[in-house]
N, C-alpha and C positions, 0 to 999 in steps of 0.2 A: 191416158196421158193428160187429158184435160182435167180429170179428177185430181191428179197429182199436183198440177199447176195451181188449181184452186186451193188445194190444201196448203201449199207453200204461201200463197197470197194471204190466206187467213192467219198464218203464223207470223208473217212479216208485218201485217197491218197494225198491231198494237204498238210496235216500235216506231213505225213511220209516223203514226198519228200522235205519238207521245203519250198514249193512254192505253189501257187494257180494259177488256170487258169480258165478263163471264159468258161462255157460249150459250148459256141458257137464260141467265138473268140479265146480262148486259151491265152488271154493276162495275163501275170502275175500280181498278186496283186489284182485281182478282187474278190469280195465277191461271195460265192456260194449261189444262190437263191433256195429256196425250190420249188419243182414242184407241191406241194399240197397247195391248198389255206387254208387248215385247219392248217397246220403247220406254225408257225411264222418263219421268217428268222433268222438264227443263225449265227452271225458273228464269224468267226474264224480268229483271228489275226495271223499274221505271227510269226514264232518262234523268240524268243528274245524279245517279248513284255513284258508287265508288268504282264501278267498272265502265269505261267509255265504250261507246258503240263502235263496231267495225263494219263499215259499209262495203258493198261490192260483192256480196255473196248472197246465195239464196236464203241463208239463215244468218241472222244477226249474231255475232260472237262478241264476247266481252273479255278484255284483258285484265287480269287481276293486278291490283296495285298494292304494294306492301303497306301495312299499318304504320303510321308515323310514330317514331320512338320518342320517349321523354328524355330528359337530361340524364346523363350517366350517373349512377349512384355508387359511391365508394363504400358505403356501409349497408349491410343487409341485416334486417331484424331477425334475431334468432327465434326459430319456431320450437325449440326444445323446451319441455316443461321443467319448472324448477325442481330441484332434488327434494326439498322439504317444503311442504305447503301445510297450512293450517287454516281451517275455516271456522271462524268464531261466531257464536251466537250470543246475543245480548239478552240476559234475563233481566228485564226491566224491574220486575218486582223485587228481585234480589238486591239490585243496586239502590232502589228506593228505601228498602228496609235498612240497608247499611247507612244511608244518609240520615235517616231518622234516628238511628242508634247513635250516630256521631253527634247530632244536635243534642240529644238527651244527656249524653255523658259530658260534653264539653261546654254546655251553656253555663256562663258565669262561673267558670272553674276557679277564678281567682278569689271568689267569695266563699266562705269568710277568710279574711287575711289573718287567721289565728291558727295556732296548733290545735289539731283535732284529735282527741282520744289517743290511739296508739301511734299517732305520728310522733309522739314523744319518744317512742322506742325506735322505730324504723328510720325516722329522720336523723335521730342521734347516731344510730349505727352507720348511716351514710357519712356523717361528719367524722366519725372515728376512722372510717376507711381513708378519708381524704387527709387526715392528720397521721395516719398509719399507727393509730393507738389500739392496742389489743383490748378486745371486749369479748364477752361471752353472751351467747344467745341460744335459745333452745331450737332455733330453726336453721336449716342449711343456708349457704351464703348467696344463692343466685339472685333472689329478689332484692336483697340489700345491695349487692354489687351493681344491679341495674340502676337503682336510685343513685348510688355513688357515682357511677359513670356519667349519668345524665347531669348531675350536679357539677362534676368536674368539667365536662364539655362546656357548660354554661357559666364557668368562672367562679363557682362556689369553692371556698377554701376550707370549709369545715369548721370555721370559728364559731358558728351558731350551733348550740347543743340541744335545741328543742327541749328545754328544761321541764316545762309543765304545760298542761292543757290550758289554752286560752291566752298564751303569750303571743304577742303580735310579731309577725315576720318582718325582719328588717328588709330594706330594699335590696341588699346584697344577696339575699337567699332566693334562688330560682325555684320557689316552691310550686309555682304554677306548672313549670316544665316537669318537675318531679311528679306532680299529680297527674300530668298528661300521660305518663307511661302507664299508670293504672287505668286511666280513661281509655286509652287505646286498646288495652287488653279487654276492657268491657265492651268496646265496640266490636272487636273481632269475634267475641262470643256469639253474636247474633248470626253471622253467616255459618258458623260452626253448627249451631242448632238447626238452621235451615237444611244444611247438607246432610246432617245425621238423619233427619226425617226422610229425605228422599232416598238415602242409602238403605234405610230400613223398609223401603217399599211403600211409604205413604205418599199421597198425592201432594202436588204443589200447593193445593188449597190448605192442607193440614200443615205443611211446612211454613206457609205464610202465617197461619194462625199461631203456631208455636213461637215464631220469631216475634210477633206482636206481643205475646205474653212476656217474652224475655225482655223486650224493650221497655214495657210498661210496669215492671216490678220496681218499686221504690227502693227496696233493699239492695238489689243488684246495681242500681244507679248510684246509690250512696257509696257502696263499697268500691266502686270504680272511680270515685272522685277524691280519694284520700291516699296518703302515702302509707299504704299497708299492703300486705302480701296476698290477700284473698283474691283480688282480681286476677293476678297471675295464676294462682292455684286453680281457679275455676276454668280459665281459658285452657290451660295445659291439660286439665282433666278431660275436657270434651274434645280437644284437638287430638289427643291420643286415641280416644274411642273412634273418632271420625277416620283417622288414618288406618286403624285396624279394619274398619268396615270397608274402606276403599280396597284394602288388601284382600279382604274376604271375597269381594266380588270378582277378583281375577284369579281365584284359586284354580280355575280350569286351565291356567297357563303357568304351571309350577316352574320355578327357577328361572323365569324370564326376567328381563331387566325391570319391567314394571313391578313384578312380584317382589324382587329384592328391594326396589326403591321404596314401595309403600311399607314394607316391613321395617326398613331402616328408619323411615320417617316416624313410625310408631315408637321405635326404641328411643329416638331423639326426643320426641314429645314426652315420653315417660321419664327420661333423664332430666328434662327441664322441670317436670312436675315434682320429682323427688328432690330437685335442687332448690325448690322454693319452700316446701314444708314437708315434713315426714308424714303428715296426714295424707299426703299424696299416695301413700301405700294403699289407700282405699281405691283410688283410681287404677293403680296397678292391679289390684285384685279384680276389678271390673274387667279389664283387658285380659287378665288371666283366665277368668271364667269363659270369655268368648273364645280364647285360644283352646281351652280344654274341650269345648263343644265342637270346635273346628276339627281338632285331632280325633275326636270320637267319630265324626263323620268319615274321616279318612280311614280310620281303622275298619269301618264297615264297607269300604269300597274294595271289592276283590281285584279290581284292575291295578291296584297299587301294591307293588311287592314289598317285602319286609325291609329291604335296603333303602328304598325310597321313603318308606314310612319313618325309618330311623333318621334319615337325612332331614325330613320335614320337622321332626321334633327337635333335633339338634340346632337347626338354623333358627327356629323360633326362640329357643332358649338363649342362643347366642345374641340375637338381635334385641329381644325384649327384656333380657336380664343383664347381659354383658354390657350393652351400651349404657344403660342407666348407671351401672356400677362404675364404669370407667369415667363417666361424666361427673359422678359424685366425688370420686378421687381427685379429678382435675379441678373441680370447684374449690375443694378444701385446700388443695395445693396453692391455688391463687390466693385464697383467703389468708393462709399463713405466710405467703410470700409478701403480702402487703402489710400485715399487722406485725410489725417488728418492735414497736415501742411498748414498754410496760404501760398498763392502764388498768381500768376497773375490772377487767377480766382476770387479773392476777389472783383475785380472791377465790376463784373457782378451780384453779389448776394446781398441779403439784409443784414442789420446789424446783426440780429439774426443768420443768416447763418454764417457770418464771425466770430461771437463770439463762435460758436461751433467748430471752428478750432483752432489748436495750433498756437500761434503766432510764425512766422518764419522770416527769414531775407527778404523774398520776399514781406511781407505784406506792410511794410513801411507806416502803417496807422498813420495819424497825431493825436496825443493825446493831444497836447497843442499848443498854438500860442505863439511864442517867443515875448517878449516885444520889441525886436529890429526889428521885422519883419515889412515890409512896404507893404501896400496894392497895388497890381498891378491894375492899372487903364487904361481905354482906353485913348489914347493920349500919353502913355508912350513910351520912346525909350529904347531899350535893345539890348544886344548881346546874342547869343546862342552858346555854346560850345558843341561839340560832346562828349558824355560820354566815348566813346571808343578811340577817337583820340584827340590829342592836337591841334585841329583846330576849327575855328569858321565859322558859316554860313555866306556866303560872296557872293557878286555879284559885277559886274562891267559892263562897257558899251560894252564890246566885246560880240559878238554873237556866238551862236553855228554855226559850218560850215553848209553850205547849204546841202552838202553831205559829209558823212564820207568816208574814203578810201575804205571801203568794199562795197560802193555803196548805203548804206542806207541813207535815208534822215532824217534831223532833223526838229525841229520846226522853226529854224532860228530866235530864240528869244534870249534874253539876258541871258548870262550864270549865273548859280548859282553853286557855288563850296563850298568847305570847305578849308579855308585859315589858314595857320599855325601861322600867326603873327597877333597881334592886329592892327586894321586898322579902319579908319572911315567907310569904306565900309562894315564893319561887323555889323553896326547898323541898326535896323529895328523899324518901327513904327506900333503900333497896333491900329486898328480902327474897328468900327462896320460895318457889311456888308450892302450892298444894295445901296451904293453910286455909282455915275457914275465912272466907272473904267478909263475913258479917261480924267477925270477932278479931278486929285488927289489933295486932300486938307487935311490939318492937322487940323481937327475940334477940338473944345474944349470940347467935351463930355467926362467928367471925371468919368463916372460911373465905379464901380468896375468890373473887369473881374472875372467871376465865372467859376468854373470847368465845362467842357463840353460846354462852350460857342463857337459859331461859329464866327470867326473873319476874318479880312483881314489884311495882313501884307504888309507894304510899305517899299521898300528899300530907306533909307534916301538919299543915294548918288545920285541915278538916278530917284527917285520918280516913280519907277515901282512896280507893284503889284506882289507878289509871287504867282506862279501858277504851276499846273502840269496837264498833259493831256496824251492821249493815243498815245504817241510817245515813241519809245524805247530809253532808256538811252544810252549814247555814248559808254560806256565800258561794261555795263551789260544790254544787250538788253532784258533780261527777266524781267527787272524792267522798270518803267516809268521815263521819263525825268522830271526834275524840272527846271523851268526857271522863268524869270520875264516877265510880260505881255507887249507885244507891239501890238498895234492894227493894224492888217492886214485886216481890214474889216471883221473880224470874231467875232462871239459872244462867248467870252471866260468867260462870267460872272460865269457860274456854276463851272468853274475850279479854281476860285480865292479864294475860301473859305476853311478855315481850322478850325478844331475843336481842342480846347485846352484841353488836358487831363493831369492834374497835378497828379503826383504819390502820392497816399495816401489820396486823398481828395474825399469826396462824391460828387455826382452830385449836382450842384448848389451852392457849397461851395465857398466863396470868396477865391481868390488865393493870398497868401502872399509871399513876396520875401525877402530872405536873401542872401547875397553874397555867391554863390557857393552851396546853399542849395536847391533851387527850381529846381526840376527835372520834366520835362514834355515831352509829345509827341505831335506832330502836325499831326493830322489825316486829310488827304485830304477828304473833304466832298463828293466829287463826286465819287472817286474811292474806298474810305474806306481804303486806304493804308497809311502807316506812312512814313513821311520823314526820310531818313536815309543817313548815309555816308558809302560808301562801302569800304573805305580804298584803293581804286585804284587811281593811279595818272593819270590825264588826259595828253594828249600830249602837245606840245609846244603852240598850239593855245589857251590853257587854262592855260598856264604858270606853268605846272606841279602841279597844285593844285588838291585836292582830289575831286572825283566824288560825287555828291549828287543825290539821286534818291528817289522814293517812293517804299516802300517794302510791299508786302502782309503779310510778317511775322511781324505783328504789335508788338508782345510781345518781340522781341529780344532787346538786349542791344544796338544794332546799331541804334535803333530808339529813344533812350533817349537823350535828350538835356538838358544842364544845363544853367540856366539863370544867367549870371555873372554880367553884368553891367545893371543898371536901372536908367533912368533919368525920374523923375516924370513930368507930364504935368504942364504947367503954368496955373493953374486954376485962375479964377477971384476971388475966395473966398477961400484962403488957410486955413483959420480958420475953415470954414465949412467942408472942406475936412478932416482935422485932427479930428474934432469932429465925423464925420461919421465913420472914421476908428476906433476910440476908442469904439464907440457903437457896431460896428460889432465884434470887438475882445471880448467884454463882452458877446455878444450873442453866439458866438462860444464857449467861455469858459463855459457858462452856459449849453449849449447843451451837450458838452463833459462830464461835471460833472453829468448831469442827466442820461447819457448813461452808466456811471460806475455802476449804481445800477442794471441794467438789463444785464450786460455782461455775467452772468452765467445762463441766461434763456435757458431752454432746447428746442431744436428744433428736433422734431421726424423725422424718416425716410420719412414718407409719405409727410410731409410738405416740406422737402428738395426735394423729388422726383418731386412733382408737381411744385415747383418753378423752378427747372431746366428745366422741360418740357416747361414751359411758356417762359423762356428766350431762349431756343433752337428754338422754333417756331418763336419768334419775331426777333431773330438774323438772321434767314434765309432771311428775307425780307430786311435786312439792308446791304447786300453785294453790294458794289458799282460797278462802271465800271472798265474795265481792257482793256489794249491795245490789248490783245490776246483773248478777249472774242468773242464768236461766237453765233449768234442767231440760234434758231432751224431750220429755213428754210435753213441755210447753211450746215446742217449736212449731209443729204443723199448723196450729191455729193462732199463732202469734200470742202466746200467753204472757210474753214479757218483751219490752222494748229496751233499747240501749242508748242512752244519751251520749253524744259525742262532743257537744259544745253548746254553751248557753251564753249569750251576750250579757255583758255586765250592766247594760243600760236599759234593755228592753227584752222582749220574749223571743227575739230571733234565736233560732237554735237549729242544730243538726242532730237528728235522732234516728238511729237505725230502726226502721219499721218497714215491714213488707207491705205490699198492696193487699189490704185485708180481703177484699172480694176475690181477688185472684188466688190468694193462698187458700181461702175456704173452698172455692170452687174446685181447685186442683186436688185438695184433700178428699173431697167428695168423689172426684173422678177415680181415685185409687180404689175406693170401695165399689164404685160402679164397674170398674174393670174386673175386679175379683168376682163380684156377683155374676156378671155376664159369663165369665169363663166357667164358673161352676154350673151355671144354667145350661150352657152349651154342652158341657161334658155329660151332664145327666140326660139331656135330650138325645145325645148321640148314643148313649148307652142303650136307649130304647129305639135306636135306628130312626130317629127324627133328625134329619140334617137341615137345620135352620139356615145355615150359611151356604148359599149357592155360590156359583162362580162369580167372584167379585172383580172389580176393576183392577185389583192387585194380582189377579191370577194370570198365569201364563199357560196353563194347561186346563182343558175342559173337565175338571174334576171338582167335586164339592169339597174335597179335602183341602184345596189350595187356600181358599179364603179363611177357613178355620185355622189352618197352619200359620198363615200370616198374622192373624189376630193373636195367637198364642206366642209365636216366636218374637215378632217385632214388639208387640206390647209387653211381652215378658222381659225383653232386654231393658226397656225403660223402667219397668217395675223393679227388676233386680238392681239396676243402677241406683234407683232411689233408696232401696233397702240397704245396699252396701255402703252408701255414703251417710246413712242415718243410724242404723241399728248399733254399730260398734260403740257409739258414744254412751250407750247405756251401761257399758262395762267400765267406764272411767269414773274415778272418784274425785278428780280435780274439778276446779271451778270451770264452768262452760258458759259461753255467751251465744247470743242469737246468731252471730256471724259464722259460727261453726256449722250451721245448717245450710248455708248458702250453696255449697257444692252439690247438694242433693236437689236444689230447686229446679234447674233446667230439665231434669228427668221428669219431675212432676208436671211441669208445664207442657212438655211434649206428650205426656200421657193424657193430659186434659185435651189437647188438640186431637190426639188419636181417638179418644172417646167421642168427641164432637163429630169427627169424620165418620166414625162407625155408625152414627145415627142415620147417615145417608143410605146405608145398606138396607135399612128397614123401610125407607120411604121411596126409593128410586123406582119401584114398580107401581107406586100409587099415582093418582092423578097429578098433573102439573101444578095445580094450585098449592099442593102440599110441598112441592119442591121450593116454590117461592116462599112459603112459610118457613121452611128450613133455613134458607139464606137470611130471612129477616131475623130469625132467632140468633143466628151466628152474629149478625150485625148488632143486635141488641146486647149480646154478651160482650162484644168488643167495646161498645159504648159504655157499658157498666164498668168494665175494667179501666177504661180511660178516665171515666169520672172519678173512680176511686183513687187513681193515680194522681189526678189533679187536686183532689181534696187534701191529700197528704203531701203534696209537693213542697209546701213551706218547710216541712221537716227534712225534706230531701236536699233542697238547695240552700236552706238557711235564709230564705227570702220568700215573701215579705215577713216582717215581724207581725205575729198575730196578737190579738188582745186576749185577755184571760178568758173571756166568754167564748171566743172562737176556738181556743184550745180545748176548753171543757166540752164543747160540742163535738170535737173530734175524739174525745176520750170514750171510744166505743166499748172498751173493756176497762174495768176499774184497776186491773193489774198493770196497765200500761204506765210507763214512766215518762209522761209528757210534762216537761217542766214549764213553769210560768212564774212571773213575779207579781 
């Protein structure tokens, strides 16, 4: 009993004293543990806790008090997870590259404030869209519609016609915004290159390297800063390849939403590509080769039955061919829906096509022959006045200087100018071609001259033949010189022929003359350029007369000449000549009357569409020679450059030239890739597997690294070949900018070769790894230095001195202009 009372006292004591102590240590705050295993431990909190003490019993008890509640809440936060969540990761290097690309393309985009090279064409086409004037071009409408839409949104009314290179833009022309569309396409090319590299299995290091190369190429920068189509062409080419690679990587989920989405995106990108230029067929061929390889893999998969394989093929054909065809039809429908007024394109289409257009001021179609009109015959003498200037086509015995003050050479032939006063040296004689150019004679062939006839023109005062050739004009070096032929033991026969194009006449129609009424163009048969007067006065060696050139912008007003004086040939039978003229007038009048009955004939869309396609294909083969033309074999090493603009007062200029070091290094990379591939194949034939499992491999087999080298590198090599080799089959004049769609493949291959070097050194000591990265840095520094050296030709700023330009003339074949 006493033991029990003592135990109770020991248990009550901590509460009475207001403290507790461990039975062994006596430390305050310890809980009292029961000595019996049958009794559960009873915690007795210290006084002042939430449970008040209850006195009067052998064991102190505590009464629980409920927790105090907070204020009542009307709204409860939902703990349900969102239906759609997306966790984004920021690739800092990707965005930095995009920002640098933006700066390189948009910096000083407003300079120069002059029409550059082919802006004379595509800017003019945008103006025609805005005035709804029908025109003809060899390219599909998408790129031109983009320029027209941008101009329309920014208040451009199409009144400025981009007549010739070097014309200053008026304040009302939003040329900077129009150039910005090309610049934006050039910016977006950089992330496309980055993504293609990663989709092909290369590291982000290689993707960054390829993007840097794309940013620092002068030619790609230049082409994205002008109102031309090539920037769109290059972007849509690589966007279509990227979309197909995205689709290829989800082929293990056939017929899923993502599978259809990426295949449709590829088809839309191809449709945009073919809507810009038909050379986009090369990009379609690239995607087609990837598709064939993809289907070949599916054929070898026994898990895919025949029905699914057929469905795979049909859907690829529907998306990759059907969508581009539908988009092409839609674009031409919009094109014809807008262009309803007759215009300069009338000369290229049939009579029913012309009849479907509204007659405008540009058509100038001859509807009757005046009784006072005289038939233009071979053997006639006449003078030609420029429609823009009060001056006449003129020549004299003085020759072009052997060398101009800027160091350029001339043809050293007899000058042809535009003279402001009437003079005997303004008279020219027309004869049929094919006669001996060194034995000029005025033959008595008096046959009528018909529209589109090819003729030769003899200067009466000096009996020299009018010609043009691939020599730069004295003041406008982007155009060709016009001279009269002097035999320096050279075969100039192809350069002596001109095609007569009388405005408003059909092909083969007899040409009639009335004083001041007959307007015509003289198209140089070899270069397909039109003779024009630039309005620039030549120096003292040409007596301050106006410069005459040939101009690629054939449809401008500067190429129109008015026949003012005409002296008929002294035919042996004047009566027969007059009778023939009367009969021809009756025949023309009868034909015109018969055509009045079918003027309202309806021509449907598909008839117009196929007629335009035919003329576009045939016109591609009729593009003649040009002084700055470059054959394909000159492209990889920049054998030729292409001047876009030269300032009239200093050496500020825009010239299409690539980054020389980058182009040369990437060309070498192609040879290195081919040599290494052959080396690996020969070594593997002898069971020597040089490529071990690399960082691209997903399976522990030596085949993976080698397969990645061949497949991913092969895609880039084939892409370069497909966009380059077909140009060797063309006989038309070609320029350096035709090579630009092949460039990104070459740059990516250079980055792939640089990355592949790491495969050989990764197992070597760490100092060699550092050396590898230092060499990569050195390569980038060299490419950047080369870019900056030629940046004045890219941005047209600053103007260099003659000595500075000559120092940059790394190859004598480059056309870098200076005064």
